[in-house]
N, C-alpha and C positions, 0 to 999 in steps of 0.2 A: 398506403406508406409513406414512410419518412423520405425525403430527401436525403443525399448524402450530406449536404451541410447540415441540416437538423438532426440527422443521426450522430453526426460528429460533434455538434454543439451540446448536444445532449448527453452523450456518453463517452465522449473525449477525453473527459478527467476521469473516469472510473478507474482507471490504471494512472496514477498520479503524473502529471504533467506528460502525459505520452498520449496525445490524441492519434499518433501514427496507427496504433493499435485499433481503433474505432474506425479509421479511414480503410486500413487494409480490409478488417472483417466487413466493411461494406462494399468494398471494390471486388471481394473475392466472391461476393454472392453469399455471404454465411447469413446475411440478414433478411428473414422474410417478412411475410404481412404481420403476423402475430408475434409481437414482441413480448416476453416472458422472461422472468429473471432466468431461468433455467436455459432458454434458448439464446438470449444475449451473452449470458456468463460464459455458455460453452464457444460461441463463437469468438468473442473476446479471448478467452483461455488459449483456444487453438491457435489464433494468431501470435498473442504473447510467447507461448511454447515453440513456435516456429520461426520465431524472431532468431537473429544471430545471437551468439553469446554477447556479443558488445553491445547490442541494443538493450538486450534482457538486462546486463548490468546497468546499462543508461537507467532502465525503469527503474531498478533498487536505487540507484543513485539521485534518483528525483525525488525519493522519500526523505521528508524531514527527519532530523534526530530527534529521539522522544524527549519533550520538556527541555529542548534545546535553545540556540539562538534564535530561531526563528520563532518560535513560540513566545519567546519573551519580548521580541519585537514585533510581534502582531503579524508575522510575514506567513503565517500557514494559510493554505487553502482551507475554505470554508468547512469541508469534510474532516480534514485533518484536525482542524481546531474541534470541532464537535468530539471527534475520536477521543482526543488525548483530554478533554474536559470531561469527557464520562467516564474516565478512568482516573479522574482526580488530579491529572499530570500538571494540571493548570493551578493546583494549591499545594505545591510541595514545600517543606519546609527548607530553609538553607541547607541544611544537612541533607536531607533528600534530594535536593537540587544537587548539590556537590558530588554524590554519589552517583547521580544519571549522567551528569558532565564528566565524571572520571570514565565510567563505561562506556559512554559513545566514544571517547575519545581512543581508548582502549581497542574498542571494537571496529572503530574505521581503520586504525593503524594495523589491526591484525588481518580484515577481511576487504578492505578497500571499499565497502560501501556502508551505509547506515544500518543500525539494529532495528529491524522490520518486526513487527507483531501486530495482530489484530486484536487491539485492546478491548473490544466491544467485550463486555461481561467480565472483563479482569478489574482488578484494583493494583495500585502500586505495588504492594507486596509480591502479588503475581506476576508482575512486569520485571521487577527487579529479581525475582527469583529464576525466570526464565533468561534474563540477561545474563545472571551468573554463570547457568548452566551452559548456554550457547556460547559463552565466550570461548569455550573450550573443545568446540568442535574443528574439525579441519574446516581448509576454505570449501571443498566440496560439498561437504556435509550442510554446511553453513549457507552457501549458495542455493543449495535445495530447499533448503528449510525458508530461508528468506522469499525465494521464490513462489512457495506454497503459502506462505503468510499474505504475498502480494495479492495472489488469486483469490484468498479467503476474504481481504479487505474490498476486493473488486466486488465480490457476493453479497456482502454485508449493504455495500452500498447501493447497488442493483435492487437490495431486496427494499429499499427506501424509494424506489423509483418506478417501480414496474410492479405487476400482477405477479404472483407465483407462478400459476398455470395459464 
């Protein structure tokens, strides 16, 4: 079995810049001998869902804007960099970049956290379509949608780290 420090070191970044989720999962005994995608994801999601609304908002706010300042400056986490590159967000035209920047700004002003979507399997057009649709949600709808997307991102990250069963 992994020690607490080993577990947090390995899985603390699954939820973007939020190691408290892995720490609590370990401390609360959610982590057993057999570490599989399903078990670790279930444990981390349970902790995320049990966190206070302010803590969950903090997790949402820890995510970078898509094709935003951090991407341009090279400040993304390695996982975020790979995910955004996989969707082609590192190869936007000037016009596409301006569109993403405008949507990012409007979204954050509307909801108070960045637009979050699990980009694996999506391309720029898919992401822009989701952006334009979701900007019309209520804050509660979008908080729930963003929360579900964060959980999906965590699952996709764990799938690269652990056996399925």
